[in-house]
MARGU-961424 format. One line per field, with one value per residue (C-alpha): y negated, x negated, z; residue in one letter. Coordinates in nm, 4 decimals. Layout:
% MARGU-961424
c2 <- (Y_...)
c1 <- (X_...)
c3 <- (Z_...)
res <- (A_...)
***
This chain:
% MARGU-961424
c2 <- (-1.7403_-1.6879_-1.3827_-1.2439_-1.2987_-1.1042_-0.8302_-0.7980_-0.8038_-0.5482_-0.3198_-0.3686_-0.2790_0.0389_0.1580_0.1091_0.3098_0.5975_0.6147_0.6428_0.9130_1.0952_1.0153_1.1875_1.4858_1.5755_1.5453_1.8042_2.0134_1.9561_2.2812_2.5383_2.3249_2.2643_1.9640_1.8120_1.7138_1.6052_1.3432_1.2460_1.1533_0.9216_0.7729_0.7135_0.5640_0.3315_0.2231_0.1946_-0.0573_-0.2764_-0.2887_-0.3757_-0.6405_-0.7805_-0.7903_-0.9738_-1.2353_-1.2798_-1.3572_-1.6170_-1.7830_-1.7962_-1.9456_-2.2232_-2.3176_-2.5175_-2.7022_-2.7366_-2.8848_-3.1570_-3.2534_-3.2422_-3.4804_-3.7436_-3.7269_-3.7856_-4.1433_-4.2446_-4.1450_-3.8953_-4.1240_-4.4911_-4.5885_-4.6402_-4.9958_-5.1583_-5.1488_-4.7709_-4.7157)
c1 <- (0.9265_1.2333_1.2954_0.9517_1.0167_1.3444_1.1838_0.9118_1.1596_1.3606_1.0661_0.9634_1.3331_1.3183_0.9686_1.1158_1.4190_1.1838_0.9879_1.2879_1.3975_1.0750_1.0359_1.3676_1.3282_0.9862_1.1468_1.3825_1.0993_0.9202_1.0600_0.7796_0.5492_0.1704_0.0328_-0.0823_0.2747_0.3581_0.0665_0.1916_0.5288_0.3346_0.1415_0.4599_0.6254_0.3515_0.3573_0.7232_0.7091_0.4299_0.6814_0.9643_0.7436_0.6337_0.9953_1.0990_0.7977_0.8958_1.2602_1.1389_0.9333_1.2002_1.4431_1.1517_1.0606_1.3561_1.3150_0.9654_1.0138_1.2662_1.0027_0.7130_0.9267_0.9988_0.6342_0.4857_0.6065_0.3418_-0.0204_-0.0921_-0.3675_-0.4739_-0.7662_-1.1037_-1.1858_-1.4458_-1.7188_-1.6953_-1.7585)
c3 <- (-1.3191_-1.1032_-1.3172_-1.2357_-0.8663_-0.8696_-1.0724_-0.8361_-0.5376_-0.7120_-0.7557_-0.3998_-0.2736_-0.4979_-0.3772_0.0067_-0.0875_-0.2690_0.0401_0.2765_0.0662_0.0536_0.4691_0.5013_0.2760_0.4580_0.7961_0.6657_0.5547_0.9324_1.0645_1.0279_0.8187_0.9206_1.0611_0.7267_0.6327_0.9454_0.9110_0.5738_0.7248_0.9579_0.6694_0.4646_0.7561_0.8028_0.4332_0.4550_0.7480_0.5629_0.2391_0.4743_0.6489_0.3231_0.1868_0.4934_0.4789_0.0914_0.1918_0.4710_0.2045_-0.0414_0.2035_0.2993_-0.0487_-0.1134_0.2126_0.1169_-0.2250_-0.1151_0.1539_-0.0897_-0.2948_-0.0550_0.0756_-0.2738_-0.2532_0.0095_0.0429_0.3321_0.4724_0.4538_0.2566_0.4531_0.5699_0.3396_0.6181_0.6491_0.2575)
res <- (M_I_L_V_E_R_A_A_R_L_A_S_E_I_A_V_E_R_L_K_L_E_V_A_R_L_R_R_E_R_F_G_T_S_S_D_R_S_S_R_I_D_Q_L_E_L_V_L_E_D_L_E_E_T_L_A_E_T_D_A_Q_A_A_A_E_P_E_A_L_S_G_A_A_T_S_R_S_K_P_A_R_R_P_L_P_E_H_L_L)
***
């Protein structure tokens, strides 16, 4: 499972780098181009921002998981709530 997560993260990082290169290339070509290309640059920048946010959220979740796992192991020893009194059943 860890290897799958690492592979997915690597694929996301590669996609981010590919988009960064594409945006840089399109910016170089921007001089003398039509407005269609400049709108494509804006769209790619939005996609790039979304991917970077997703990676940041994934990192935050990965950092929180070890804490959550250790907390979950201690909370399993006692029930979350007391049982209902007999007169309420």
